C-alpha positions as CSV (number, residue, x, y, z in Angstrom):
1,M,60.4,-37.5,-14.6
2,A,59.7,-34.2,-13.0
3,T,56.1,-32.9,-13.0
4,K,55.5,-29.3,-13.8
5,T,53.2,-27.4,-11.4
6,T,51.1,-24.6,-12.7
7,T,49.2,-22.0,-10.8
8,P,45.7,-21.2,-11.9
9,C,45.2,-18.0,-13.9
10,R,44.0,-15.0,-11.9
11,P,42.2,-12.3,-13.7
12,R,43.6,-8.8,-13.3
13,P,41.5,-6.5,-11.3
14,V,39.8,-3.8,-13.3
15,R,41.1,-0.4,-12.3
16,L,38.9,2.5,-13.1
17,G,40.4,5.9,-13.2
18,R,39.5,8.5,-10.6
19,Q,37.5,10.4,-13.3
20,V,34.9,7.6,-13.8
21,L,33.4,7.8,-10.3
22,P,32.2,11.4,-10.6
23,I,30.6,10.6,-14.0
24,C,28.7,7.7,-12.5
25,I,27.5,9.8,-9.6
26,G,26.4,12.6,-12.0
27,L,24.5,10.1,-14.2
28,L,22.7,8.7,-11.2
29,G,21.8,12.2,-10.1
30,L,20.3,13.0,-13.5
31,M,18.3,9.8,-13.4
32,V,16.8,10.7,-10.0
33,V,16.0,14.2,-11.1
34,A,14.3,12.9,-14.3
35,W,12.3,10.3,-12.3
36,T,11.2,13.0,-9.8
37,E,10.1,15.4,-12.5
38,Q,8.2,12.6,-14.2
39,T,6.3,11.6,-11.1
40,E,5.5,15.2,-10.2
41,S,4.2,15.9,-13.7
42,Q,1.7,13.0,-13.2
43,G,0.2,15.0,-10.4
44,A,1.5,13.3,-7.3
45,N,4.6,12.2,-5.5
46,T,3.0,8.9,-4.6
47,P,2.9,5.8,-6.8
48,H,0.1,5.8,-9.4
49,R,-2.9,3.7,-8.3
50,P,-5.1,2.5,-11.1
51,K,-8.9,3.1,-10.6
52,P,-10.8,0.0,-9.9
53,L,-13.0,-1.3,-12.7
54,H,-15.7,-2.6,-10.3
55,N,-16.3,-2.8,-6.5
56,K,-18.9,-0.1,-6.4
57,R,-22.4,-0.3,-4.9
58,A,-25.4,0.7,-7.0
59,T,-25.2,4.1,-5.3
60,G,-21.6,4.6,-6.6
61,E,-19.9,4.4,-3.2
62,P,-16.9,1.9,-2.8
63,M,-17.8,-1.6,-1.8
64,E,-15.4,-4.0,0.0
65,T,-16.0,-7.3,-1.8
66,V,-15.3,-11.0,-1.3
67,M,-15.4,-13.7,-4.0
68,L,-18.2,-16.2,-3.8
69,Q,-17.6,-19.4,-5.8
70,F,-20.5,-21.8,-6.1
71,K,-21.9,-24.7,-8.0
72,H,-24.9,-24.4,-10.2
73,Q,-26.6,-27.0,-12.3
74,G,-28.3,-26.2,-15.6
75,P,-27.8,-23.1,-17.7
76,P,-25.4,-20.4,-16.5
77,P,-26.9,-18.4,-13.7
78,T,-27.8,-14.7,-14.0
79,I,-27.3,-12.1,-11.3
80,D,-31.0,-12.5,-10.4
81,D,-30.5,-16.3,-10.0
82,V,-27.5,-15.7,-7.6
83,C,-29.6,-13.2,-5.6
84,R,-32.3,-15.8,-5.2
85,L,-29.9,-18.7,-4.4
86,F,-28.0,-16.8,-1.7
87,N,-30.6,-14.4,-0.3
88,L,-28.9,-11.3,-1.6
89,T,-30.1,-8.0,-3.0
90,A,-29.0,-6.7,-6.4
91,G,-26.9,-4.0,-4.7
92,E,-24.9,-6.6,-2.8
93,I,-23.5,-8.2,-6.0
94,D,-21.0,-6.4,-8.2
95,A,-23.0,-6.2,-11.5
96,R,-20.1,-4.9,-13.5
97,F,-18.1,-8.0,-12.5
98,G,-21.0,-10.2,-13.4
99,V,-21.3,-14.0,-13.0
100,L,-18.1,-15.5,-14.3
101,P,-17.8,-19.2,-15.3
102,T,-14.9,-20.5,-13.2
103,D,-15.3,-24.1,-14.6
104,P,-18.6,-24.3,-16.6
105,S,-18.1,-28.1,-17.2
106,E,-18.2,-28.6,-13.4
107,G,-20.9,-26.0,-12.9
108,L,-18.6,-23.6,-11.0
109,Y,-19.3,-19.9,-11.1
110,T,-17.9,-16.8,-9.3
111,V,-19.3,-13.5,-8.3
112,L,-18.1,-10.5,-6.3
113,V,-20.4,-9.8,-3.3
114,D,-20.4,-7.1,-0.6
115,A,-18.4,-8.4,2.3
116,R,-21.2,-7.3,4.7
117,A,-23.3,-10.1,3.3
118,S,-20.8,-12.8,4.2
119,E,-22.7,-14.2,7.2
120,R,-25.9,-14.7,5.2
121,I,-24.0,-16.4,2.4
122,K,-22.2,-18.7,4.9
123,N,-25.6,-19.7,6.3
124,V,-26.9,-20.5,2.9
125,L,-23.8,-22.5,2.0
126,A,-24.2,-24.5,5.3
127,T,-27.6,-25.8,4.0
128,R,-26.0,-27.1,0.7
129,P,-24.1,-30.4,0.3
130,P,-20.5,-29.6,1.3
131,D,-18.2,-29.0,-1.6
132,P,-14.5,-27.9,-1.2
133,A,-14.9,-25.7,-4.4
134,E,-17.7,-23.6,-2.9
135,G,-17.2,-20.8,-0.5
136,L,-16.1,-17.2,0.2
137,F,-12.6,-16.1,-0.8
138,A,-10.7,-12.9,-0.1
139,N,-10.5,-10.3,-2.8
140,P,-7.5,-8.2,-2.0
141,P,-6.6,-5.2,-4.3
142,I,-4.0,-6.0,-6.9
143,E,-1.7,-3.1,-7.5
144,P,1.9,-2.4,-8.2
145,F,4.4,-1.9,-5.3
146,G,6.0,1.1,-6.9
147,P,5.7,3.7,-9.6
148,P,4.7,2.3,-13.1
149,H,7.5,1.6,-15.6
150,Q,7.1,3.3,-18.9
């Protein structure tokens, strides 16, 4: 008996007419113009940068901050408690950020502190029993890579 060989089906290539390309280019151009007008109407040709909600000193000037995560036994600490524990002034802690409970069942809390106080904080942490959860952590700005999508 003879076996019948078949060739696999090949889809036909899509052929667009020559008139479709100028339409696509025209639409792309309109989108670019609309996007440019929208960003210029927002007041700048640069991507929108949201205003930070915190990271300001008591004087109102910007403050470069780092995150301090620490353990505390007993009731949740206040900003004054953190100042006493780590030898900080009230102006070195971001009061608007406050003291956030990272894991209250473990007694872990986080505050934003002025980066200039890092050495003092490290010295205080060195006197405490070592704990991998305690320490200073970077606080990089979080912002979009491009213009906002609306």
